[in-house]
C-alpha positions as CSV (number, residue, x, y, z in Angstrom):
1,M,72.0,126.5,211.2
2,D,73.7,123.7,209.3
3,L,73.8,123.4,205.5
4,T,71.3,120.6,205.3
5,T,68.7,122.7,207.1
6,G,69.5,125.7,205.0
7,F,69.1,123.6,201.8
8,L,65.8,122.2,202.9
9,L,64.5,125.7,203.7
10,L,65.7,126.8,200.2
11,L,63.7,123.9,198.6
12,I,60.6,124.7,200.6
13,G,60.9,128.3,199.7
14,I,61.1,127.5,196.0
15,L,57.9,125.3,196.3
16,A,56.1,127.9,198.4
17,G,57.1,130.8,196.1
18,G,56.1,129.0,192.9
19,Y,52.7,127.8,194.1
20,G,51.9,130.9,196.0
21,T,52.7,133.2,193.0
22,I,50.7,131.1,190.5
23,V,47.5,131.1,192.7
24,G,48.0,134.7,193.9
25,A,48.1,133.8,197.6
26,G,51.7,134.2,198.6
27,G,53.8,131.3,200.0
28,G,53.0,131.5,203.7
29,F,50.5,128.7,203.6
30,I,53.3,126.3,202.8
31,F,56.2,127.9,204.6
32,V,54.7,128.5,208.0
33,P,53.4,124.9,208.4
34,A,56.8,123.6,207.4
35,L,58.5,125.7,210.1
36,L,56.1,124.4,212.6
37,L,56.1,120.7,211.7
38,L,59.6,120.1,210.3
39,F,61.7,122.6,212.3
40,K,59.5,122.7,215.5
41,M,59.6,126.5,215.6
42,E,57.5,128.4,218.1
43,P,54.2,129.5,216.5
44,A,54.9,133.3,217.0
45,I,58.3,133.0,215.4
46,A,57.0,130.9,212.6
47,A,54.2,133.3,211.8
48,G,56.5,136.3,211.9
49,S,59.1,134.7,209.7
50,G,56.4,133.4,207.4
51,L,54.9,136.9,206.9
52,I,58.3,138.2,205.8
53,I,58.5,135.4,203.4
54,V,55.1,136.3,202.0
55,L,56.2,139.9,201.5
56,I,59.4,138.8,199.7
57,N,57.3,136.3,197.6
58,S,54.8,139.0,196.6
59,L,57.5,141.6,195.8
60,S,59.3,139.2,193.6
61,G,56.1,138.0,191.9
62,V,55.1,141.7,191.2
63,V,58.3,142.2,189.3
64,G,57.6,139.1,187.1
65,Y,53.9,139.9,186.5
66,A,54.7,143.5,185.8
67,K,56.8,142.4,182.8
68,Q,53.8,140.4,181.5
69,E,51.5,143.3,182.0
70,K,49.0,141.2,184.0
71,I,48.6,143.5,187.0
72,Q,45.5,145.7,187.2
73,Y,47.3,148.4,189.3
74,R,44.3,150.6,190.0
75,T,42.3,147.6,191.3
76,G,45.2,146.4,193.4
77,L,46.0,149.8,194.9
78,T,42.4,150.5,195.8
79,L,42.1,147.1,197.5
80,A,45.2,147.8,199.5
81,I,43.8,151.1,200.6
82,G,40.9,149.2,202.1
83,A,43.1,146.4,203.4
84,L,45.5,148.6,205.4
85,P,43.0,149.8,208.0
86,G,41.5,146.3,207.9
87,S,44.8,144.9,208.9
88,F,44.9,147.0,212.1
89,L,41.3,146.2,212.8
90,G,42.0,142.5,212.4
91,V,44.8,142.7,215.0
92,W,42.5,144.6,217.4
93,L,39.7,142.0,217.0
94,L,42.2,139.2,217.6
95,Q,43.2,140.8,220.9
96,L,39.6,141.5,221.8
97,Y,37.9,138.2,220.8
98,S,39.3,134.9,219.6
99,S,37.0,131.8,219.6
100,S,37.7,128.3,218.5
101,Y,34.1,128.1,217.1
102,F,34.9,130.9,214.7
103,Y,37.8,128.9,213.3
104,V,35.8,125.7,213.0
105,I,33.0,127.6,211.1
106,F,35.5,129.4,208.9
107,A,37.4,126.2,208.2
108,T,34.2,124.5,207.1
109,L,33.5,127.4,204.7
110,L,37.0,127.2,203.3
111,V,36.7,123.5,202.6
112,G,33.3,124.0,201.1
113,L,34.5,126.8,198.8
114,G,37.5,124.7,197.8
115,I,35.4,121.7,196.9
116,F,33.0,124.0,195.0
117,L,35.8,125.6,192.9
118,F,37.4,122.2,192.2
119,T,34.2,120.5,191.0
120,K,33.1,123.6,189.1
121,N,36.3,123.4,187.0
122,L,36.4,119.8,186.2
123,P,37.1,119.1,182.5
124,N,33.5,118.0,181.6
125,K,32.2,121.4,182.9
126,L,34.7,123.7,181.3
127,K,33.6,126.4,178.9
128,R,35.0,126.3,175.4
129,R,37.1,129.5,175.7
130,Q,38.3,131.8,178.5
131,P,39.6,135.3,177.8
132,S,43.2,136.0,178.5
133,E,43.0,139.7,179.2
134,G,40.6,142.4,180.2
135,Y,37.4,141.3,181.9
136,A,35.9,137.9,181.1
137,Y,33.1,139.0,178.9
138,I,31.2,136.6,176.7
139,A,32.1,137.1,173.1
140,A,29.5,139.1,171.1
141,G,27.1,136.8,169.3
142,A,28.0,133.7,171.3
143,S,25.0,134.2,173.6
144,G,22.8,136.2,171.2
145,E,24.0,139.6,172.6
146,S,24.9,142.5,170.4
147,E,28.4,144.0,170.6
148,V,26.8,147.1,172.1
149,S,25.1,145.1,174.9
150,V,28.4,143.3,175.7
151,V,30.3,146.5,176.0
152,R,27.5,148.0,178.1
153,R,27.5,145.0,180.4
154,G,31.3,145.2,180.6
155,K,31.2,148.8,181.8
156,Q,28.5,147.9,184.4
157,D,30.8,145.1,185.7
158,G,33.7,147.6,185.9
159,H,31.5,150.1,187.8
160,L,30.5,147.3,190.2
161,L,34.1,146.4,190.8
162,N,35.2,150.0,191.5
163,K,32.2,150.4,193.9
164,W,33.1,147.4,196.1
165,L,36.9,147.5,196.0
166,I,37.5,149.4,199.3
167,P,34.9,147.4,201.3
168,L,36.3,144.2,199.8
169,G,39.9,145.3,200.7
170,L,38.7,146.0,204.3
171,V,37.3,142.5,204.7
172,I,40.4,141.0,203.2
173,G,42.6,143.0,205.5
174,I,40.6,142.0,208.6
175,L,40.7,138.3,207.8
176,S,44.3,138.4,206.8
177,S,45.4,139.8,210.2
178,Y,42.9,137.8,212.3
179,L,43.6,134.4,210.7
180,G,47.3,135.1,209.9
181,I,47.2,133.4,206.5
182,G,47.0,136.3,204.1
183,G,44.0,137.2,202.0
184,G,44.8,136.2,198.4
185,W,43.0,132.8,198.9
186,L,39.7,134.7,199.2
187,L,40.4,137.7,197.0
188,V,41.3,135.7,193.8
189,P,38.0,133.7,193.6
190,I,36.0,136.8,194.4
191,L,37.7,138.7,191.6
192,I,37.1,135.8,189.2
193,Y,33.5,134.8,189.9
194,V,32.0,138.0,191.3
195,F,33.7,140.7,189.2
196,K,34.6,138.5,186.2
197,V,38.3,139.3,186.2
198,P,40.3,136.7,184.2
199,T,42.2,134.2,186.3
200,H,45.7,135.2,185.4
201,N,44.9,138.9,186.0
202,A,43.2,138.1,189.3
203,A,46.3,136.2,190.6
204,A,48.7,138.9,189.5
205,T,46.6,141.7,191.0
206,S,46.2,139.8,194.2
207,I,50.0,139.5,194.5
208,F,50.4,143.2,193.9
209,S,47.8,144.1,196.5
210,L,49.4,141.6,199.0
211,C,52.8,143.2,198.7
212,L,51.3,146.5,199.8
213,Y,49.1,145.6,202.8
214,S,51.4,142.8,204.2
215,T,54.0,145.4,205.0
216,I,51.9,146.4,208.1
217,G,52.1,142.9,209.5
218,V,55.8,142.7,208.7
219,M,56.6,145.9,210.6
220,A,54.7,144.7,213.6
221,Q,56.6,141.4,213.6
222,L,59.9,143.2,213.3
223,F,58.9,145.4,216.2
224,Y,58.1,142.4,218.4
225,G,61.2,140.5,217.2
226,H,59.2,137.5,216.0
227,V,61.7,136.6,213.3
228,D,64.1,133.8,212.7
229,W,66.6,135.5,210.3
230,P,68.4,132.3,209.1
231,A,65.1,130.8,208.1
232,V,64.1,134.1,206.4
233,I,67.4,134.3,204.5
234,F,67.4,130.8,203.1
235,G,63.6,130.7,202.6
236,G,63.6,134.2,201.1
237,I,66.2,133.1,198.4
238,G,64.0,130.1,197.7
239,V,60.8,132.1,197.3
240,I,62.5,134.6,195.0
241,V,63.6,131.8,192.7
242,G,60.2,130.0,193.1
243,S,58.1,133.1,192.4
244,Q,59.9,133.7,189.1
245,I,59.4,130.1,188.1
246,G,55.7,130.5,189.1
247,V,55.4,133.6,186.9
248,L,56.8,131.8,183.9
249,L,54.7,128.7,184.5
250,S,51.5,130.7,184.9
251,Q,51.8,131.7,181.3
252,K,51.5,128.1,180.3
253,I,48.9,126.9,182.8
254,P,45.2,127.3,181.8
255,G,43.1,129.4,184.1
256,K,40.9,126.4,185.0
257,V,44.0,124.6,186.4
258,I,45.0,127.6,188.4
259,I,41.6,127.7,190.0
260,Q,41.9,124.0,190.8
261,M,45.3,124.7,192.4
262,L,43.6,127.4,194.4
263,S,40.8,125.0,195.5
264,V,43.4,122.6,196.8
265,L,45.0,125.4,198.7
266,L,41.6,126.3,200.3
267,I,41.0,122.7,201.3
268,F,44.5,122.5,202.8
269,I,44.1,125.7,204.8
270,G,40.6,124.6,206.0
271,V,41.8,121.2,207.2
272,R,44.8,122.8,208.9
273,M,42.5,125.2,210.8
274,Y,40.5,122.3,212.1
275,F,43.6,121.1,213.9
276,S,45.0,124.4,215.0
């Protein structure tokens, strides 16, 4: 590999690592298409190399988010417990059944979800304030609720989250292995809109969970030898740098902007799936 190619991989890694860390989805959605389109790499090798990049990205991101105390460790660990068997099940389903109709339907859902998130967070529809830590509860008195009712509702949301974490992780693991694009793109909006987890915490927790269950896929790719090590080395250095930049930038980026960035990612993945 010449220096020009290595430098380009480094730049792509920085971009993928930064963006992927901010939205909590890892950098594979940028790195893998770049390997396929720019470097004409075989799909299996690109996917294997990209998955290792995702693991490096998530590990580096966890270090940064841990210093900011944004990670909800119990939530991420429980999700990973569900996602680990889901990852094996996703691989088995892929070997058993793979239909282009499924990809078309799923791509349509992704694009629809991306458009929904983008339009929902346009400036004229933004709420006046968004909590920066804990669960996103409405401030007492703002909606006529007493402090007791707000706390009670917060506990109910917490119980709901704990109840559905392992099933949610199972679904995330299946889709991650079956589609080969990780699961943070789906996990983050679910944590935000269903379980009321603040945006920054959702992204950080997703990265933590991703670094745990993506190890299964990485071990499989290493076993089959689907790795281009020069690409992983140069790209890995890039995503380490990019992820730390992403962690720093995430502190200054409002939650609504992060959700819009995630919506662009969903639309991108959906459109890409139409052509794959």
